[in-house]
C-alpha positions as a Markdown table, in Angstrom:
| # | Residue | x | y | z |
|---|---|---|---|---|
| 1 | Unk | -28.9 | 10.9 | -1.0 |
| 2 | Unk | -27.2 | 12.0 | -4.2 |
| 3 | Unk | -24.1 | 13.9 | -3.5 |
| 4 | Unk | -22.1 | 15.9 | -6.0 |
| 5 | Unk | -18.7 | 14.8 | -7.2 |
| 6 | Unk | -15.9 | 15.3 | -4.7 |
| 7 | Unk | -13.8 | 18.4 | -5.1 |
| 8 | Unk | -11.0 | 17.0 | -3.0 |
| 9 | Unk | -10.1 | 13.8 | -1.1 |
| 10 | Unk | -10.7 | 12.7 | 2.5 |
| 11 | Unk | -7.0 | 13.1 | 3.2 |
| 12 | Unk | -7.4 | 16.9 | 2.8 |
| 13 | Unk | -10.5 | 17.2 | 5.0 |
| 14 | Unk | -8.6 | 18.3 | 8.1 |
| 15 | Unk | -5.0 | 19.4 | 7.6 |
| 16 | Unk | -4.3 | 22.4 | 9.8 |
| 17 | Unk | -2.1 | 21.2 | 12.6 |
| 18 | Unk | -4.2 | 22.9 | 15.3 |
| 19 | Unk | -7.4 | 21.4 | 13.9 |
| 20 | Unk | -5.8 | 17.9 | 13.7 |
| 21 | Unk | -4.9 | 18.2 | 17.4 |
| 22 | Unk | -8.5 | 19.3 | 18.2 |
| 23 | Unk | -9.9 | 16.2 | 16.3 |
| 24 | Unk | -7.5 | 13.9 | 18.1 |
| 25 | Unk | -8.5 | 15.4 | 21.5 |
| 26 | Unk | -12.2 | 15.0 | 20.7 |
| 27 | Unk | -12.8 | 18.8 | 20.6 |
| 28 | Unk | -13.6 | 19.0 | 16.8 |
| 29 | Unk | -16.2 | 16.7 | 15.4 |
| 30 | Unk | -17.1 | 18.6 | 12.2 |
| 31 | Unk | -15.5 | 20.7 | 9.5 |
| 32 | Unk | -17.0 | 23.0 | 6.8 |
| 33 | Unk | -15.6 | 23.2 | 3.3 |
| 34 | Unk | -16.8 | 24.9 | 0.2 |
| 35 | Unk | -16.7 | 21.5 | -1.6 |
| 36 | Unk | -17.2 | 17.9 | -0.9 |
| 37 | Unk | -14.1 | 16.2 | 0.5 |
| 38 | Unk | -15.6 | 12.9 | 1.8 |
| 39 | Unk | -18.8 | 10.9 | 1.6 |
| 40 | Unk | -20.5 | 9.3 | 4.6 |
| 41 | Unk | -18.7 | 6.1 | 5.6 |
| 42 | Unk | -15.3 | 7.2 | 4.4 |
| 43 | Unk | -12.5 | 7.1 | 6.9 |
| 44 | Unk | -10.1 | 10.0 | 7.6 |
| 45 | Unk | -6.8 | 9.0 | 9.2 |
| 46 | Unk | -5.0 | 11.4 | 11.5 |
| 47 | Unk | -1.9 | 10.4 | 13.4 |
| 48 | Unk | -2.7 | 6.7 | 12.9 |
| 49 | Unk | -6.3 | 7.1 | 14.3 |
| 50 | Unk | -9.4 | 6.6 | 12.1 |
| 51 | Unk | -12.4 | 9.0 | 12.0 |
| 52 | Unk | -15.5 | 8.0 | 10.1 |
| 53 | Unk | -17.5 | 10.6 | 8.2 |
| 54 | Unk | -21.0 | 10.2 | 9.7 |
| 55 | Unk | -22.9 | 12.8 | 7.7 |
| 56 | Unk | -22.6 | 15.3 | 4.9 |
| 57 | Unk | -24.9 | 18.2 | 4.3 |
| 58 | Unk | -25.1 | 21.7 | 3.0 |
| 59 | Unk | -25.7 | 24.8 | 5.1 |
| 60 | Unk | -25.2 | 28.5 | 4.7 |
| 61 | Unk | -22.8 | 30.5 | 6.8 |
| 62 | Unk | -25.8 | 32.3 | 8.2 |
| 63 | Unk | -27.1 | 29.0 | 9.6 |
| 64 | Unk | -23.9 | 28.3 | 11.6 |
| 65 | Unk | -24.7 | 28.5 | 15.3 |
| 66 | Unk | -22.7 | 28.6 | 18.5 |
| 67 | Unk | -23.2 | 24.8 | 18.8 |
| 68 | Unk | -21.8 | 24.4 | 15.3 |
| 69 | Unk | -18.8 | 26.5 | 16.3 |
| 70 | Unk | -18.2 | 24.2 | 19.3 |
| 71 | Unk | -18.4 | 21.2 | 17.0 |
| 72 | Unk | -15.7 | 22.9 | 14.9 |
| 73 | Unk | -13.5 | 23.1 | 18.1 |
| 74 | Unk | -14.0 | 26.8 | 18.9 |
| 75 | Unk | -15.1 | 28.5 | 22.1 |
| 76 | Unk | -17.8 | 30.5 | 20.3 |
| 77 | Unk | -19.1 | 31.6 | 16.9 |
| 78 | Unk | -17.0 | 34.8 | 16.8 |
| 79 | Unk | -13.8 | 32.8 | 17.3 |
| 80 | Unk | -14.8 | 30.4 | 14.5 |
| 81 | Unk | -15.7 | 33.2 | 12.1 |
| 82 | Unk | -12.4 | 35.0 | 12.8 |
| 83 | Unk | -10.3 | 31.8 | 12.2 |
| 84 | Unk | -12.0 | 31.3 | 8.9 |
| 85 | Unk | -11.5 | 34.9 | 7.8 |
| 86 | Unk | -7.8 | 34.8 | 8.9 |
| 87 | Unk | -7.2 | 31.5 | 7.0 |
| 88 | Unk | -8.7 | 32.8 | 3.7 |
| 89 | Unk | -7.3 | 36.2 | 3.0 |
| 90 | Unk | -9.8 | 38.7 | 1.5 |
| 91 | Unk | -12.8 | 36.4 | 2.3 |
| 92 | Unk | -15.9 | 38.0 | 3.7 |
| 93 | Unk | -18.4 | 36.2 | 5.9 |
| 94 | Unk | -21.4 | 36.1 | 3.6 |
| 95 | Unk | -24.5 | 34.6 | 5.4 |
| 96 | Unk | -25.9 | 33.2 | 2.1 |
| 97 | Unk | -22.6 | 31.4 | 1.1 |
| 98 | Unk | -23.2 | 27.7 | 1.1 |
| 99 | Unk | -20.7 | 25.2 | 2.6 |
| 100 | Unk | -20.6 | 21.5 | 3.0 |
| 101 | Unk | -20.6 | 20.2 | 6.5 |
| 102 | Unk | -18.7 | 17.0 | 7.2 |
| 103 | Unk | -19.4 | 15.5 | 10.6 |
| 104 | Unk | -17.2 | 12.7 | 11.9 |
| 105 | Unk | -16.5 | 10.5 | 14.9 |
| 106 | Unk | -13.7 | 8.2 | 16.0 |
| 107 | Unk | -13.6 | 4.7 | 14.6 |
| 108 | Unk | -14.3 | 2.2 | 17.3 |
| 109 | Unk | -11.8 | -0.7 | 17.4 |
């Protein structure tokens, strides 16, 4: 697949301390960004542990489901939405807004 040029680097994919903790605990296996931060196969390192980007695809906020919210490390979709809106002051949840989904898994040693 042809992906667009990255807008940021894999090191910036997951940076919020609470989210880093969720990844390390295995509770967060994806993150949504408004740009491409990593391509499939790239390794994100958190606290000395590697996580491989398994897939990258676009979706609209309206397509985000309860299951996606769980993959993001949240109890439900409402909690996920609220965290995003709290993080980005003035942002509105617009169902047609497109985001890039980065799915990842721990690197097996």
